[in-house]
C-alpha positions as semicolon CSV with decimal commas, in nm:
position;residue;x (nm);y (nm);z (nm)
1;X;-8,762;-0,942;-8,972
2;X;-8,995;-0,953;-8,647
3;X;-9,347;-0,760;-8,642
4;X;-9,347;-0,426;-8,501
5;X;-9,721;-0,531;-8,317
6;X;-9,914;-0,820;-8,316
7;X;-10,225;-0,863;-8,207
8;X;-10,465;-1,149;-8,154
9;X;-10,839;-1,009;-8,136
10;X;-11,140;-1,198;-8,080
11;X;-11,337;-1,179;-8,469
12;X;-11,679;-1,043;-8,431
13;X;-11,951;-1,182;-8,635
14;X;-11,933;-0,879;-8,900
15;X;-11,540;-1,004;-8,950
16;X;-11,739;-1,323;-9,103
17;X;-11,684;-1,270;-9,465
18;X;-11,327;-1,164;-9,422
19;X;-11,238;-1,539;-9,263
20;X;-11,437;-1,635;-9,529
21;X;-11,254;-1,475;-9,816
22;X;-10,919;-1,563;-9,621
23;X;-11,026;-1,927;-9,615
24;X;-11,044;-1,928;-9,964
25;X;-10,656;-1,879;-10,001
26;X;-10,581;-2,073;-9,679
27;X;-10,785;-2,399;-9,883
28;X;-10,602;-2,329;-10,189
29;X;-10,285;-2,368;-10,042
30;X;-10,390;-2,647;-9,814
31;X;-10,502;-2,844;-10,112
32;X;-10,163;-2,900;-10,218
33;X;-10,147;-3,156;-9,879
34;X;-10,492;-3,248;-9,856
35;X;-10,832;-3,305;-10,098
36;X;-11,026;-3,035;-10,049
37;X;-11,392;-2,978;-10,170
38;X;-11,447;-2,695;-10,392
39;X;-11,793;-2,577;-10,486
40;X;-11,971;-2,546;-10,866
41;X;-11,827;-2,214;-10,857
42;X;-11,451;-2,288;-10,731
43;X;-11,522;-2,169;-10,378
44;X;-11,436;-2,338;-10,071
45;X;-11,706;-2,333;-9,813
46;X;-11,571;-2,355;-9,407
47;X;-11,937;-2,520;-9,295
48;X;-11,838;-2,470;-8,903
49;X;-11,767;-2,077;-8,926
50;X;-12,090;-1,971;-8,815
51;X;-12,067;-2,253;-8,552
52;X;-11,778;-1,986;-8,389
53;X;-12,007;-1,687;-8,337
54;X;-12,274;-1,989;-8,211
55;X;-12,083;-2,219;-7,969
56;X;-11,909;-2,167;-7,649
57;X;-11,683;-2,356;-7,765
58;X;-11,549;-2,169;-8,037
59;X;-11,316;-1,905;-8,035
60;X;-11,204;-1,698;-8,370
61;X;-10,922;-1,458;-8,386
62;X;-10,814;-1,214;-8,642
63;X;-10,389;-1,159;-8,643
64;X;-10,322;-0,798;-8,706
65;X;-10,004;-0,630;-8,719
66;X;-9,982;-0,278;-8,664
67;X;-10,350;-0,261;-8,710
68;X;-10,394;-0,484;-9,070
69;X;-10,539;-0,766;-9,082
70;X;-10,256;-1,093;-9,157
71;X;-10,453;-1,392;-9,086
72;X;-10,663;-1,547;-8,868
73;X;-10,690;-1,862;-8,558
74;X;-10,949;-2,068;-8,505
75;X;-10,936;-2,233;-8,148
76;X;-11,187;-2,465;-8,012
77;X;-11,205;-2,703;-7,693
78;X;-11,228;-3,056;-7,819
79;X;-11,148;-3,340;-7,736
80;X;-10,825;-3,498;-7,759
81;X;-10,746;-3,696;-8,038
82;X;-10,546;-4,018;-7,845
83;X;-10,647;-3,936;-7,498
84;X;-10,986;-3,841;-7,490
85;X;-10,917;-3,561;-7,196
86;X;-11,026;-3,237;-7,297
87;X;-10,805;-2,994;-7,448
88;X;-10,776;-2,669;-7,634
89;X;-10,668;-2,715;-8,041
90;X;-10,558;-2,471;-8,316
91;X;-10,843;-2,580;-8,526
92;X;-10,752;-2,386;-8,832
93;X;-10,386;-2,116;-8,830
94;X;-10,297;-1,862;-9,161
95;X;-10,105;-1,617;-9,222
96;X;-10,161;-1,395;-9,506
97;X;-9,830;-1,434;-9,707
98;X;-9,686;-1,118;-9,709
99;X;-9,712;-1,120;-9,311
100;X;-9,529;-1,475;-9,291
101;X;-9,165;-1,487;-9,213
102;X;-9,153;-1,166;-8,991
103;X;-9,300;-1,346;-8,676
104;X;-9,649;-1,287;-8,709
105;X;-9,787;-1,684;-8,677
106;X;-9,558;-1,769;-8,442
107;X;-9,664;-1,431;-8,216
108;X;-10,038;-1,515;-8,269
109;X;-9,982;-1,903;-8,184
110;X;-9,796;-1,775;-7,907
111;X;-10,100;-1,518;-7,755
112;X;-10,373;-1,804;-7,815
113;X;-10,156;-2,054;-7,571
114;X;-10,184;-1,778;-7,310
115;X;-10,519;-1,662;-7,365
116;X;-10,653;-2,008;-7,302
117;X;-10,417;-2,219;-7,035
118;X;-10,420;-2,538;-7,048
119;X;-10,332;-2,892;-7,208
120;X;-10,314;-2,799;-7,574
121;X;-10,307;-3,053;-7,921
122;X;-10,187;-2,913;-8,245
123;X;-10,265;-3,149;-8,581
124;X;-10,047;-3,110;-8,911
125;X;-10,009;-3,304;-9,197
126;X;-9,746;-3,486;-9,171
127;X;-9,671;-3,404;-9,539
128;X;-9,676;-2,999;-9,491
129;X;-9,332;-3,003;-9,365
130;X;-9,302;-2,695;-9,289
131;X;-9,580;-2,682;-9,099
132;X;-9,447;-2,946;-8,878
133;X;-9,127;-2,764;-8,851
134;X;-9,348;-2,434;-8,772
135;X;-9,521;-2,623;-8,494
136;X;-9,222;-2,749;-8,346
137;X;-9,029;-2,453;-8,336
138;X;-9,329;-2,245;-8,225
139;X;-9,390;-2,439;-7,934
140;X;-9,043;-2,517;-7,827
141;X;-9,022;-2,129;-7,817
142;X;-9,324;-2,127;-7,602
143;X;-9,268;-2,368;-7,358
144;X;-8,852;-2,394;-7,325
145;X;-8,895;-2,793;-7,397
146;X;-8,931;-3,037;-7,723
147;X;-9,327;-3,135;-7,771
148;X;-9,434;-3,424;-7,743
149;X;-9,581;-3,566;-8,069
150;X;-9,763;-3,881;-8,189
151;X;-9,832;-3,973;-8,545
152;X;-10,185;-4,072;-8,612
153;X;-10,308;-4,191;-8,918
154;X;-10,638;-4,051;-9,027
155;X;-10,877;-4,110;-9,379
156;X;-10,539;-4,197;-9,577
157;X;-10,335;-3,921;-9,416
158;X;-10,078;-3,888;-9,205
159;X;-10,095;-3,635;-8,884
160;X;-9,863;-3,550;-8,669
161;X;-10,034;-3,426;-8,339
162;X;-9,786;-3,200;-8,094
163;X;-9,914;-3,184;-7,707
164;X;-9,823;-2,972;-7,441
165;X;-10,004;-2,802;-7,120
166;X;-9,964;-2,343;-7,212
167;X;-9,893;-2,380;-6,848
168;X;-9,606;-2,515;-6,844
169;X;-9,318;-2,297;-6,980
170;X;-8,947;-2,272;-6,859
């Protein structure tokens, strides 16, 4: 089922608590694929979250569907992990469970890529089969071409890194 009206809206500093709460759920799910450090009280602290309102190369977004928060996207301009060239990257991406399989995530990714035209990289843990398939499909549907990718071994984990130019769509 496709979403009726999905939006990707810049998150305001007042949205930080909501993002931090969603990051708790995200971290618990992500811990199935990658070690995640939880504090003494079982809470995950995303230390870089405040930087998204302080640094010009970081951009926090809320996914909304019909006005309700459906997830978040954290975008950053950074150096490519393979070439060192400046690229855009979806650093963190999360769709709340009740909004999955409704097209919200795909639409949010496409909106992010349209908002920041240029070269992109998307890193995904190779062990997260569903995420690898999602990103392959999202990039293919956006560009009209199969995405280029590379495998990166870092910190004892294998990552799939997708590369594409968001201005090159067919």
